[in-house]
SEVEXDREN-760541 format. One record per residue (C-alpha): x, y negated, z negated; residue in one letter. Coordinates in steps of 0.2 Angstrom, whole numbers, padded with zeros to 4 digits, always signed. Layout:
N
XYZA/...
! end
This chain:
845
-0045-0083-0185X/-0033-0069-0182X/-0020-0081-0172X/-0018-0090-0188X/-0018-0076-0200X/-0003-0069-0191X/+0007-0087-0190X/+0006-0086-0210X/+0000-0072-0219X/+0009-0059-0210X/+0023-0068-0207X/+0027-0070-0223X/+0022-0052-0226X/+0034-0048-0214X/+0049-0060-0218X/+0047-0067-0202X/+0048-0085-0195X/+0030-0089-0187X/+0041-0098-0172X/+0049-0080-0168X/+0031-0071-0167X/+0023-0070-0150X/+0002-0068-0154X/-0008-0066-0137X/-0025-0063-0138X/-0036-0052-0129X/-0053-0060-0124X/-0069-0061-0114X/-0071-0079-0116X/-0060-0089-0101X/-0063-0105-0113X/-0049-0097-0125X/-0037-0101-0114X/-0040-0119-0116X/-0046-0118-0133X/-0026-0112-0138X/-0022-0132-0132X/-0031-0138-0146X/-0018-0148-0159X/-0031-0141-0173X/-0024-0123-0169X/-0006-0125-0173X/+0006-0130-0188X/+0020-0138-0188X/+0021-0138-0171X/+0019-0120-0168X/+0004-0114-0161X/-0007-0101-0168X/-0009-0091-0152X/+0003-0091-0139X/-0007-0085-0123X/-0023-0078-0119X/-0027-0066-0106X/-0045-0059-0104X/-0052-0043-0104X/-0053-0042-0086X/-0035-0045-0084X/-0030-0032-0097X/-0043-0022-0086X/-0031-0026-0069X/-0014-0025-0081X/-0022-0006-0087X/-0025-0001-0068X/-0009-0009-0060X/+0000+0002-0070X/-0009+0017-0070X/-0013+0020-0088X/-0025+0034-0089X/-0033+0032-0109X/-0039+0050-0108X/-0021+0056-0106X/-0010+0046-0118X/-0005+0054-0133X/-0015+0055-0147X/-0010+0041-0160X/-0018+0032-0176X/-0028+0017-0171X/-0020+0003-0177X/-0030-0012-0183X/-0021-0027-0193X/-0036-0029-0202X/-0038-0013-0209X/-0057-0010-0211X/-0070-0018-0199X/-0088-0020-0201X/-0105-0019-0190X/-0107-0036-0192X/-0091-0041-0183X/-0096-0027-0170X/-0113-0037-0166X/-0104-0054-0167X/-0101-0050-0144X/-0120-0052-0141X/-0132-0066-0141X/-0139-0065-0160X/-0126-0055-0166X/-0119-0070-0176X/-0135-0076-0182X/-0139-0057-0188X/-0123-0055-0195X/-0125-0072-0206X/-0139-0066-0212X/-0136-0049-0218X/-0123-0059-0230X/-0135-0076-0232X/-0149-0066-0240X/-0141-0053-0250X/-0130-0068-0258X/-0146-0080-0261X/-0158-0066-0266X/-0146-0055-0275X/-0154-0040-0265X/-0150-0033-0247X/-0160-0038-0232X/-0173-0025-0230X/-0170-0022-0211X/-0152-0024-0204X/-0159-0023-0188X/-0167-0039-0187X/-0176-0039-0171X/-0181-0056-0170X/-0164-0063-0165X/-0160-0048-0151X/-0164-0049-0132X/-0160-0060-0119X/-0174-0073-0120X/-0165-0091-0119X/-0172-0097-0136X/-0178-0085-0148X/-0185-0092-0167X/-0189-0084-0184X/-0193-0088-0200X/-0185-0080-0214X/-0192-0075-0231X/-0177-0077-0244X/-0183-0072-0264X/-0172-0081-0275X/-0171-0074-0291X/-0179-0088-0298X/-0194-0079-0292X/-0198-0093-0279X/-0197-0090-0261X/-0187-0100-0248X/-0191-0099-0228X/-0179-0101-0216X/-0180-0107-0201X/-0168-0101-0187X/-0165-0102-0167X/-0154-0093-0157X/-0151-0102-0141X/-0143-0088-0124X/-0134-0101-0113X/-0131-0119-0113X/-0145-0124-0103X/-0157-0117-0116X/-0144-0125-0129X/-0148-0141-0121X/-0167-0139-0121X/-0165-0134-0139X/-0155-0149-0144X/-0169-0160-0136X/-0183-0152-0148X/-0173-0157-0162X/-0167-0174-0157X/-0186-0178-0154X/-0192-0171-0172X/-0200-0156-0165X/-0190-0145-0172X/-0181-0143-0188X/-0169-0129-0192X/-0157-0123-0205X/-0147-0113-0194X/-0143-0113-0176X/-0133-0101-0164X/-0128-0105-0148X/-0118-0094-0135X/-0113-0102-0119X/-0113-0088-0108X/-0129-0079-0105X/-0129-0063-0117X/-0116-0070-0127X/-0099-0063-0128X/-0104-0047-0116X/-0104-0060-0103X/-0090-0068-0104X/-0083-0077-0090X/-0068-0066-0092X/-0078-0050-0094X/-0073-0036-0080X/-0087-0041-0065X/-0099-0026-0062X/-0112-0023-0049X/-0122-0016-0060X/-0139-0030-0062X/-0140-0020-0079X/-0123-0020-0086X/-0128-0034-0100X/-0140-0022-0107X/-0126-0009-0106X/-0114-0019-0117X/-0126-0024-0129X/-0133-0007-0133X/-0116-0001-0135X/-0112-0014-0148X/-0128-0012-0158X/-0124+0008-0156X/-0107+0005-0165X/-0114-0007-0178X/-0126+0008-0182X/-0115+0021-0183X/-0104+0010-0195X/-0099+0015-0212X/-0100-0005-0218X/-0112-0016-0209X/-0111-0032-0221X/-0097-0045-0217X/-0094-0044-0237X/-0093-0027-0239X/-0076-0027-0230X/-0063-0022-0244X/-0049-0027-0235X/-0055-0044-0232X/-0059-0047-0249X/-0042-0042-0254X/-0035-0055-0239X/-0044-0067-0249X/-0036-0061-0266X/-0020-0062-0260X/-0019-0075-0249X/-0035-0085-0244X/-0041-0088-0261X/-0058-0089-0260X/-0074-0094-0246X/-0072-0112-0241X/-0056-0115-0252X/-0045-0130-0247X/-0034-0115-0240X/-0044-0105-0231X/-0054-0123-0223X/-0036-0127-0216X/-0032-0111-0208X/-0049-0104-0201X/-0059-0119-0198X/-0060-0132-0185X/-0067-0148-0179X/-0078-0152-0163X/-0066-0166-0153X/-0073-0169-0134X/-0062-0158-0121X/-0077-0161-0108X/-0071-0158-0090X/-0077-0152-0072X/-0080-0135-0068X/-0068-0132-0057X/-0054-0142-0048X/-0043-0141-0032X/-0030-0128-0036X/-0015-0134-0027X/-0013-0150-0016X/-0027-0160-0025X/-0035-0174-0016X/-0051-0185-0018X/-0068-0180-0011X/-0067-0196+0000X/-0076-0194+0018X/-0063-0186+0028X/-0066-0190+0046X/-0075-0211+0047X/-0082-0217+0033X/-0098-0228+0039X/-0114-0219+0041X/-0127-0204+0035X/-0117-0196+0023X/-0114-0177+0027X/-0104-0167+0016X/-0096-0150+0025X/-0088-0136+0017X/-0081-0118+0021X/-0075-0102+0011X/-0065-0091+0020X/-0053-0077+0019X/-0042-0081+0036X/-0048-0096+0042X/-0063-0092+0054X/-0075-0102+0043X/-0064-0117+0043X/-0063-0117+0062X/-0081-0116+0063X/-0084-0129+0050X/-0068-0142+0059X/-0080-0138+0075X/-0096-0146+0067X/-0086-0159+0060X/-0080-0163+0076X/-0097-0163+0085X/-0103-0175+0071X/-0092-0188+0079X/-0100-0186+0097X/-0119-0191+0090X/-0129-0205+0093X/-0131-0205+0075X/-0116-0209+0064X/-0112-0199+0051X/-0099-0200+0036X/-0091-0183+0035X/-0083-0175+0021X/-0075-0160+0027X/-0066-0148+0012X/-0062-0132+0008X/-0076-0126-0007X/-0061-0126-0017X/-0056-0143-0017X/-0073-0152-0020X/-0081-0157-0034X/-0096-0150-0041X/-0104-0166-0042X/-0100-0170-0025X/-0109-0156-0019X/-0126-0161-0030X/-0124-0177-0024X/-0122-0173-0004X/-0139-0178+0002X/-0135-0168+0018X/-0124-0152+0015X/-0117-0138+0027X/-0109-0123+0020X/-0101-0110+0029X/-0093-0093+0023X/-0086-0078+0029X/-0092-0061+0019X/-0076-0052+0011X/-0074-0033+0008X/-0094-0026+0000X/-0103-0042-0001X/-0090-0053-0008X/-0087-0071-0006X/-0070-0078-0001X/-0054-0080-0013X/-0056-0097-0012X/-0076-0099-0016X/-0073-0087-0032X/-0075-0101-0044X/-0088-0110-0034X/-0099-0095-0035X/-0097-0090-0052X/-0103-0107-0057X/-0117-0109-0046X/-0124-0093-0050X/-0124-0098-0068X/-0141-0098-0076X/-0139-0114-0085X/-0141-0125-0072X/-0158-0134-0072X/-0171-0128-0059X/-0169-0144-0048X/-0152-0146-0048X/-0151-0147-0031X/-0168-0155-0027X/-0159-0170-0016X/-0150-0159-0004X/-0153-0151+0011X/-0143-0138+0015X/-0139-0128+0031X/-0128-0113+0028X/-0120-0103+0042X/-0111-0085+0037X/-0100-0076+0048X/-0095-0056+0047X/-0098-0040+0055X/-0116-0032+0056X/-0106-0015+0053X/-0106-0018+0038X/-0119-0015+0025X/-0118-0032+0015X/-0117-0042+0033X/-0115-0059+0027X/-0118-0056+0011X/-0111-0070+0003X/-0119-0082+0014X/-0136-0076+0011X/-0132-0077-0008X/-0128-0095-0007X/-0141-0099+0003X/-0155-0090-0009X/-0146-0097-0024X/-0147-0117-0018X/-0164-0115-0014X/-0170-0107-0031X/-0160-0123-0036X/-0172-0133-0027X/-0162-0138-0010X/-0171-0139+0006X/-0166-0130+0021X/-0160-0141+0034X/-0161-0125+0048X/-0165-0106+0043X/-0149-0097+0037X/-0137-0093+0052X/-0127-0076+0053X/-0113-0075+0065X/-0107-0057+0072X/-0090-0055+0077X/-0098-0038+0086X/-0112-0048+0098X/-0102-0051+0116X/-0100-0068+0112X/-0095-0065+0093X/-0100-0079+0081X/-0102-0092+0096X/-0119-0081+0100X/-0127-0087+0084X/-0118-0102+0080X/-0122-0110+0096X/-0141-0111+0094X/-0139-0114+0075X/-0129-0130+0079X/-0143-0137+0091X/-0155-0135+0076X/-0144-0143+0066X/-0143-0158+0076X/-0163-0156+0082X/-0166-0157+0063X/-0154-0172+0059X/-0162-0181+0073X/-0145-0183+0082X/-0141-0180+0099X/-0124-0180+0111X/-0119-0198+0113X/-0115-0194+0132X/-0101-0202+0143X/-0084-0195+0148X/-0072-0208+0135X/-0058-0202+0128X/-0060-0203+0112X/-0048-0208+0098X/-0036-0195+0091X/-0037-0188+0075X/-0019-0185+0074X/-0001-0193+0079X/+0012-0183+0083X/+0027-0194+0078X/+0044-0188+0087X/+0060-0185+0074X/+0078-0181+0073X/+0079-0165+0065X/+0072-0152+0055X/+0074-0138+0041X/+0084-0123+0049X/+0079-0110+0051X/+0060-0117+0049X/+0050-0111+0034X/+0035-0101+0035X/+0019-0109+0035X/+0011-0114+0020X/+0003-0098+0008X/+0014-0085+0018X/+0031-0076+0015X/+0042-0069+0029X/+0047-0053+0028X/+0059-0041+0037X/+0052-0028+0050X/+0065-0013+0048X/+0057-0001+0057X/+0047+0001+0073X/+0042+0019+0080X/+0029+0025+0091X/+0020+0039+0083X/+0010+0045+0099X/+0016+0055+0114X/+0019+0045+0132X/+0000+0046+0141X/-0012+0043+0128X/-0025+0030+0130X/-0020+0020+0116X/-0004+0021+0108X/+0000+0020+0088X/+0013+0014+0077X/+0022+0014+0062X/+0029-0002+0054X/+0040-0003+0038X/+0042-0022+0031X/+0055-0026+0018X/+0049-0035+0003X/+0066-0039-0003X/+0072-0059-0007X/+0051-0060-0008X/+0041-0062-0023X/+0030-0050-0014X/+0019-0036-0022X/+0006-0024-0019X/-0004-0010-0024X/-0012+0004-0017X/-0026+0000-0004X/-0020-0018-0002X/-0022-0028+0014X/-0007-0035+0023X/-0012-0052+0033X/+0001-0056+0048X/+0003-0072+0058X/+0008-0067+0076X/+0020-0077+0086X/+0014-0081+0104X/+0023-0074+0117X/+0039-0085+0122X/+0035-0085+0140X/+0018-0092+0137X/+0024-0104+0126X/+0038-0111+0139X/+0022-0109+0153X/+0011-0121+0143X/+0023-0133+0140X/+0027-0134+0157X/+0011-0137+0162X/+0010-0150+0151X/+0026-0159+0153X/+0029-0156+0136X/+0048-0150+0131X/+0047-0136+0120X/+0062-0140+0111X/+0055-0158+0104X/+0054-0160+0084X/+0038-0167+0078X/+0029-0172+0061X/+0011-0173+0065X/+0002-0188+0055X/-0016-0190+0052X/-0026-0205+0058X/-0037-0214+0044X/-0043-0200+0032X/-0040-0186+0043X/-0031-0170+0035X/-0015-0165+0043X/-0019-0145+0046X/-0007-0136+0032X/+0013-0134+0036X/+0011-0149+0051X/+0016-0162+0042X/+0032-0155+0041X/+0047-0158+0056X/+0044-0143+0068X/+0048-0139+0085X/+0034-0139+0100X/+0038-0123+0102X/+0034-0119+0083X/+0020-0127+0084X/+0011-0120+0099X/+0021-0103+0093X/+0014-0100+0075X/+0003-0115+0070X/-0009-0115+0084X/-0019-0101+0093X/-0014-0103+0110X/-0018-0084+0113X/-0035-0083+0105X/-0051-0081+0116X/-0057-0099+0119X/-0075-0107+0113X/-0088-0118+0122X/-0082-0131+0112X/-0065-0131+0120X/-0071-0130+0136X/-0081-0147+0131X/-0068-0156+0124X/-0057-0154+0138X/-0071-0166+0151X/-0064-0182+0144X/-0047-0178+0152X/-0052-0171+0168X/-0048-0182+0185X/-0055-0171+0197X/-0073-0175+0199X/-0078-0156+0205X/-0068-0149+0189X/-0077-0162+0177X/-0094-0156+0186X/-0087-0138+0183X/-0085-0140+0165X/-0102-0150+0162X/-0112-0136+0169X/-0104-0125+0158X/-0104-0131+0141X/-0125-0135+0146X/-0138-0125+0143X/-0139-0120+0161X/-0120-0112+0163X/-0123-0101+0147X/-0123-0085+0157X/-0108-0091+0168X/-0099-0095+0155X/-0103-0077+0146X/-0098-0068+0161X/-0083-0078+0168X/-0073-0084+0151X/-0080-0073+0136X/-0080-0056+0146X/-0065-0059+0155X/-0058-0063+0137X/-0050-0080+0143X/-0036-0089+0133X/-0032-0106+0126X/-0016-0106+0136X/-0025-0100+0154X/-0038-0113+0155X/-0026-0126+0159X/-0020-0118+0175X/-0040-0116+0180X/-0042-0133+0179X/-0026-0142+0186X/-0031-0159+0183X/-0034-0159+0162X/-0020-0169+0156X/-0019-0169+0137X/-0009-0175+0125X/+0000-0167+0111X/-0011-0179+0100X/-0026-0172+0104X/-0021-0154+0106X/-0017-0151+0086X/-0037-0156+0086X/-0043-0145+0099X/-0035-0129+0099X/-0041-0120+0083X/-0027-0115+0071X/-0019-0098+0071X/-0027-0085+0061X/-0021-0070+0052X/-0026-0052+0056X/-0028-0041+0041X/-0023-0023+0042X/-0023-0006+0027X/-0007-0004+0020X/-0003+0013+0023X/+0008+0016+0007X/+0008+0015-0010X/+0018+0005-0021X/+0019+0018-0033X/+0031+0026-0021X/+0038+0011-0010X/+0039-0003-0023X/+0049-0014-0011X/+0040-0008+0007X/+0025-0008+0014X/+0021+0003+0028X/+0009+0003+0042X/+0001+0014+0054X/-0007+0003+0067X/-0015+0006+0084X/-0012-0003+0099X/-0027-0014+0106X/-0028-0016+0122X/-0041-0016+0136X/-0046-0020+0154X/-0059-0033+0158X/-0074-0032+0171X/-0064-0040+0183X/-0047-0028+0181X/-0036-0040+0171X/-0027-0033+0157X/-0028-0039+0139X/-0019-0037+0123X/-0023-0038+0104X/-0012-0054+0100X/-0006-0045+0082X/-0001-0028+0088X/+0006-0035+0105X/+0019-0045+0095X/+0024-0032+0082X/+0025-0020+0095X/+0036-0030+0105X/+0048-0034+0090X/+0066-0027+0091X/+0072-0021+0074X/+0090-0024+0078X/+0088-0040+0078X/+0082-0038+0059X/+0063-0052+0064X/+0055-0059+0052X/+0036-0060+0050X/+0025-0069+0042X/+0015-0061+0031X/+0001-0062+0014X/-0003-0048+0002X/-0022-0049+0000X/-0033-0037-0012X/-0046-0024-0004X/-0062-0018-0011X/-0054+0002-0004X/-0043+0004-0018X/-0042+0022-0025X/-0051+0022-0044X/-0043+0018-0057X/-0048+0033-0067X/-0037+0048-0055X/-0051+0060-0063X/-0064+0053-0052X/-0067+0064-0036X/-0061+0054-0020X/-0071+0059-0003X/-0063+0048+0013X/-0068+0047+0029X/-0052+0039+0041X/-0057+0041+0060X/-0041+0035+0073X/-0030+0024+0063X/-0041+0021+0050X/-0033+0035+0041X/-0022+0022+0035X/-0029+0017+0020X/-0029+0035+0015X/-0011+0037+0017X/-0007+0026+0004X/-0020+0034-0006X/-0012+0051-0006X/+0005+0043-0008X/-0002+0034-0024X/-0009+0054-0028X/+0006+0061-0024X/+0016+0049-0036X/+0005+0053-0051X/+0005+0071-0047X/+0024+0070-0048X/+0022+0060-0066X/+0012+0075-0071X/-0005+0065-0073X/-0020+0075-0070X/-0030+0071-0054X/-0050+0075-0049X/-0053+0083-0032X/-0049+0074-0017X/-0058+0078+0002X/-0050+0068+0016X/-0060+0071+0034X/-0052+0064+0048X/-0057+0063+0065X/-0047+0060+0081X/-0047+0065+0101X/-0036+0078+0100X/-0022+0086+0089X/-0007+0083+0100X/-0013+0066+0105X/-0018+0054+0091X/-0020+0065+0074X/-0011+0051+0065X/+0001+0059+0051X/-0005+0075+0051X/+0010+0082+0047X/+0009+0073+0031X/-0010+0076+0027X/-0007+0093+0029X/+0009+0093+0017X/-0002+0086+0004X/-0015+0099+0006X/-0001+0112+0004X/+0003+0104-0012X/-0016+0106-0018X/-0018+0086-0019X/-0033+0086-0005X/-0043+0097+0006X/-0039+0088+0024X/-0052+0093+0035X/-0051+0085+0052X/-0062+0086+0068X/-0054+0086+0084X/-0067+0079+0096X/-0062+0084+0114X/-0052+0098+0111X/-0069+0109+0115X/-0082+0109+0127X/-0094+0103+0113X/-0089+0087+0104X/-0086+0088+0087X/-0084+0072+0075X/-0083+0070+0056X/-0100+0072+0055X/-0102+0089+0059X/-0089+0093+0047X/-0098+0087+0034X/-0113+0092+0038X/-0106+0110+0038X/-0102+0110+0019X/-0116+0100+0012X/-0112+0107-0006X/-0092+0099-0004X/-0103+0082-0003X/-0116+0083-0017X/-0101+0091-0030X/-0088+0078-0026X/-0103+0059-0023X/-0119+0065-0030X/-0118+0078-0043X/-0105+0067-0052X/-0100+0047-0051X/-0088+0050-0036X/-0078+0040-0025X/-0083+0036-0006X/-0071+0026+0007X/-0074+0025+0025X/-0062+0014+0036X/-0065+0018+0056X/-0073+0008+0071X/-0091+0003+0066X/-0106+0008+0075X/-0118+0023+0072X/-0103+0032+0066X/-0103+0023+0046X/-0124+0024+0047X/-0124+0042+0051X/-0110+0046+0037X/-0122+0037+0023X/-0138+0046+0029X/-0125+0065+0028X/-0122+0059+0009X/-0141+0055+0005X/-0147+0073+0015X/-0132+0081+0004X/-0140+0075-0011X/-0158+0083-0005X/-0153+0097+0000X/-0138+0104-0010X/-0142+0093-0025X/-0162+0095-0025X/-0166+0079-0025X/-0181+0071-0016X/-0177+0056-0002X/-0183+0044-0015X/-0171+0051-0027X/-0158+0053-0014X/-0159+0034-0011X/-0159+0029-0027X/-0144+0041-0031X/-0134+0031-0017X/-0140+0014-0023X/-0132+0017-0041X/-0116+0024-0032X/-0115+0006-0025X/-0119-0003-0036X/-0105+0004-0048X/-0094+0000-0034X/-0090+0017-0028X/-0095+0015-0009X/-0083+0006+0001X/-0086+0004+0021X/-0071-0004+0031X/-0080-0005+0048X/-0073-0014+0064X/
! end
């Protein structure tokens, strides 16, 4: 309505053509983004509303531009429509439209005000609310109004079913598509607080009660608007401008965002339907899902497998899937991967029937790190929610832990055995070479230089500096990447995702062993319905495929050894592979391959008779997954540059073999004078400074875990230079020795002198008795309490997993008892409150 008035009434008053006005509406409702495209919401080809952003998007913009409302200069509130009423405010809550209408309708019909303005029967979060209102008419008669309110589409359906069946009859029905009303709209800021809808509702009703005008018809400015322009309620002009009618604009809930495909089976099309979907942040879940799909082909039961990322599958396909396997990682503090955001929002909606998945048997496998307090939370939530909607479990929830000696394999192998047992599927047996899923076609030429892999951009490495002295147990480096000639932007606390390239000598050796020309240009085609891995449908050299697209330097899995068996011509080698991949060879595989971190490219020298063509290698070797690193700079100080502080990963195995972290070694070996280009993505992170700079901050960084807090401090320095007031900040930093691995210590001491933080250090090896950050925190519980318990302060941890994060959480709760005077139960409740508000973020690795 406001959009229509802006382009008509206000355009006329201002003497401006409607086409010259840009109208942007800020809404809690994502549906408004689609609604503005309705032909009804335009006049003579000029749209009433040009753009819609959600309140959540507005919040992100406010945060991005570091707008602090309580520090802005005072100014007069701009209200284009003049006065407002409490009746308009309560429209945002379920029952609010009904209550506002009753306030006016009762008075207009009876000539007297509604006796009680706070009409309780239509308030609250019940799915359906019904009431009868006695209205005294001027004639002395009484009219009974029958009203109903539906909160959520599910309950609207029930209400309509009753009306159609003749069981119910109403004069007025209010329907809110979102449970709770607009306060729970799809575009509203998400909250970890389970009582957020209640809090928002209370705020709306409090504003209503404090309002001078509480009935819509009392608004003098609206009355004047009708007098000047709209003529009268229900006039022809008001009807044309303000009223719309229903038209069918139904559509599906979520769709593929790019490379849109149908949901046809992506492997064999005959057999028992088996749908495998994955939600992934860096690609690990995808590789597990691909492995499950691959094993399904080699069973004595024929499966028609559909393998898709979750964002590329229709909800109807999931509902009708029958057999469903869902693989997901957990990102940050219990968050679902980015590509599952729409799916999870749809799944957790309260609008679904309780038997939505009654015909579905589901198996969920999650991956994560047990060092995080919300280990595999995304998998747990999906498993619980689907079972709540009627799904039956194929197998118990599986949870792969990257801290397990065999990493995810430790749980995945047994879980898959249970899965196949539940499906009555055994290994088909035999050592016949299967039909390849891919065909590598030789081509004449390729684009030079080769483009980056899909969704990545190349950035230039401009600075590489070793920041630890020689002879220390672990080197650390500072790297700078330039964002010139890219579309990349970032914010303080974000992650950078780096795709490492395999060393040239490794690629050359592998190509020589397999008798493949590394300079041969190929393009990969899928056989049948097989989807080609991202980027490989381009023309690329084999060197580029092995170097950047396949994880040839990654640690092998048992399934990879199993896939080599048909390609092994030597009988003794084949028997050894059969033994290693059987249950009897579990310990030997763990000792000789897992503990020694054997790489894919090394296996071909261990089994000399293996001969595999490139067609099969595309399937057998997993795709190259990027590595995530905390950005150590702030966009407010370095908008065109990303800085990293990284510890170089290397170790010796039990047998004395030197191993290196693939990505850190790749970065360390790059020569900045050659202007190397590195494939990267920018990822959001929960470990970001609070949007309100007055919120106290407490951070603990161990070793290279100080990196994100370096970005925090650059952020605080930038705010300081702008004259923006900030709350207290305490940085705890722990390492071995000051002169050995105290990373960026000069910078932090500078920030402490500027008054931007208290910098508390713990050098564990500089005295006879080891001192850790946990000791420093225990020394001053008042400081911890004042910044965390006494107020809603922010706490962030970045460092190794293990006991330290658990000990720190215990110290925080202990400080609430010793310094804050809370009971143990009270301290736990207070800590949980901080977690629910997203004020505790732990990044452990």
